[in-house]
N, C-alpha and C positions, 0 to 999 in steps of 0.2 A: 547439063554438065561442062565444066570449062578442065580443058586439057592446056597446062602448062610445061613451059619445057627451061625457061630463065629462071633465074631467082627474080629479076626485076622484074618478070611476068608475075609470078607469085604472091609478090611483095603486093602489088598492084591490084589484083583480085584476092588475095587475102584477106587484105584492111576493109571489105566491102563484107566478110561471112558474116553470119552475128555467131555472137559466143554465146555456151563455151564450145570450141571444136575439137573434136576428136578426131583422130592420128592414126590412119594402120601402113605402117610401113613395110613394102615388098617386094619380093624379086622379080616381082609376073610371072605370066603364067599359071593365071590365078583359076583356083578351084576349090571345093566347096568349105573349108576349110580358111581360105584366104576370106569367101564372103561369110560367114560364121562372124568373122572379128568385124566386117563391115556392117554387119547389121544389128551386133551387141553396141559400137559407133554410133550408128543413127539412131537405136534404142537412146539412148545416152546424155546427146547432144545435138546440140543445134542445126550442126552445121559436119560434113565429113571431107577432110582429105587422104585421100591414099596419096602413094610414092610408090612408083615401080623405078625403081633401079637393082640394075644388075650392079654387083659390088665389089670392082674389084680386087680390092685391096683384100677383102677375107676370104678367098681365093690362096691354097697355095700350089706349088710350081707345078706338081701334077695331077693339080686336081682341074674339076669339069665348068673350067669359066666361059670357053669357046662353046665346048658343047647344050650350055645349061639352054631350057630350052625356051625357045622367046614367042607371042605372041601377043603382039598391042592391039589391032583390032576387035580381036576376040574377048578381051583384058572390057576396054572399052566398050565392050555391049554389056560383059558384064557388070559392071562397075554403075554405068547410066538407068540398067535395069535395076540396082540396087536405089539411090536416088541420093551415091555421092552428088557431092558439090563441088570438088576440085579432085583434078588429079595432075600429080607434076611428073616430070618423066624428063629429069636434066640429064644432061650427056657429061660422058666423062667426065670432059675439063671444067666444066661446070663447079665439079664438084671437087679436082683436086687438077687447078692449073700446075701450068706449068711451075717448076719448082718451090712446088708445094712439099712442106715437111712438116707439120704440122698433126701430132698423134694425141690422141685421146685412149691410154690406159686402165683399167682395171687390174692392179697388181697381181696379188696373192686369186684369186676367182677363176683367172682365166688362165691359169698353169695348170690346174687338175682334169681328169676326165676330157672334155673335149677338144681341152689348149693344147694336153700336152700332146695330143694325138695328130696335133693338127698348130704347129708352133705360127702365133701373129695373125690365128685365124679370128681372135678376138680383138685384136686390136682394129683389126678392120671393121669390124661391127661394133664398136663402144664409137669409133670414129664418126663411120655415117651419123652411127644414128642421133649423135650426139651435134649432127651440123642439122641432118631432118628437122632434129623438134628445134633448133636453134630457126631455122628457115620458117616453119611453116607457125610458133610460139603457137602451140597446142597445147590444150589444156589438158586431154589424156590423151594419150597413148595405148595401142592395142597388137597382144603378143600372144604365139597358142603356144599350151603346155609340151608341145610335142617338141620344141625347143628349149626345154625345162632348162638349160644350165647358160645357154642364150638370156632368159627371163631374169636369171637370180643375177646374172651377169648386167644386164642395163637398169635392173632398178634401185643399185650399187648403187651404175654411176652413175644418172638420174637424181640418187639422194645424196651421194657426195660433193657434186657441182652445186652442186642446189636447185636444180631448175627446178619451175614452176607449176609440174605438172603429174601427173599421177599416174603413174603404169601399170594399163592390170591385165593380168593373164589371163588368155581365156582356155577353156579346157580343149583337148586333140581332140577334130573330128576320126571316124575312123571308117573307112569302107562297110557294109556288111561282116564278112570274113575276118574284120579285125583289122586288117592295116591303116594305122596312121597316114596318113594323104598327107600327097607329099608330093612335090612339081618332079621330083627323081623315079618317081615308080613310074614315068613315059618309059626308061631305062628299061627298064625290067623286060624282057619276052615272055610267053605261057607261061613256061614249068619256072621259070626265075620268081616269077610273079604268085603263085600257085608254093613255092618254096615259103617266099616272104614274111606268111602269116604266121614261120616259127619266133616270129620277136614276140606278136601280141601273146601267142600259144606259150611261150617263156616269163614273160611275165605276168602272164596273168596265171600260171602255175606258181610261183614265190606268190603275189597277190594270197592265193586262195590257202595256199601254207601256211600266210604271217596271218590270217581270219581265222585258222581251227587252232591258234596259238603259239605255232612256230618265233620264236623273237631271236632265232642265232643267228647273226650277219651274215659267215661262213655259210652256215646250211643252206641260208635263203639264197644266197650267189652260188651256191655248188645248184639247185637248185633250175636253174633259170642256163646254168651249165650246162646242164645233165639234156636238158630240152631243146637248144641249138643243138646236142650234138645227133642227133636222129636229124637230122638236115643236110645231107652231102653238102649241099651248094650253098648250105651258111659258115658260112668263116669267120668269128667274132672277135672283131678286134681288143673291144676292154666289154667288162661284161661287171657291177658295182652296184653297191650299193653302201651310198652317204647319205650325210645329212644334207636335209633340202633345206637347210639355208646358207651352210656353208661349206656344203660339196667334201667338206670332206670324208672320207674309206671311214665305216664303223667297222668295231670289232665285238666280238660280244653280243652280249641280249641289247635290241633294236627297243624299241616300243614308235619310233616314229622313222619314215627313211624311204629316201629315193631311190627308186630301182631306178636304173636307164642302163644301155650299150649301145653299144658300136655294133656292124656287124656286113659285111661284105657281103650281099650276093651276084655272085656271078663279077662286076666291076664297080657293082655302083653301091654305094657304101649307103646304110640304112642306120637311123639311126630313133629311138624309142623309149617311154619312161613311161613311172606312174608310181605314183604318192601312195606311201603307207601312214596308218596312226595320224591321218588330221581329221 
């Protein structure tokens, strides 16, 4: 496994890799969710490239950039064991050189749900992902369903900018008690960790209601909110029943929907989602 930091090094080693090349963009502190993306890329592609970059432009003013967990040595060990060919760990100045002023924005999809509550977040995401796509010249790129809106936004960005690659969205990996795997789960103390399972329970309750015939969007939203309200440590920021493609909030009867939410457990903001009707 080759580890590089500069674009020049990346270009040199990338030229030696057999195609197709699968890309797994990460912010590091890897868990089984990330590794499942690597394994899918390994299955699909002749070569696998992983990027590790804690992207400062997708963090808001009062978010956890400085506290975001990092452990490169551990990440390298995990990726080497998975047979990754190339890992790119750029410095901030390699991605955003002095005087940087060019941004990629997906207009409508970035303004709702996460985008409404985290202004500027998706501008940072789409800009850095566009740069990663361009630098790695990958054929396929792998993202997790846990970040459902991010996946939709990146698919739209790749389509609109004619990137010659396929964006593949893989299933959310969960802990045995249902909590979606996330690097931010490490912030939770034991009581908060137990309380955090309420996200999974609330989503599951809405899915079960849908499966037995409930189709009214407001009833399904209320079902999630009711379960969340049973956990004192959970403070919902939003609960949504939206169109999985447009992310527009739905009303009335639904046949296909993205159930999603953002919930604070203590100071830790967690997101999760499930899709019904596919």
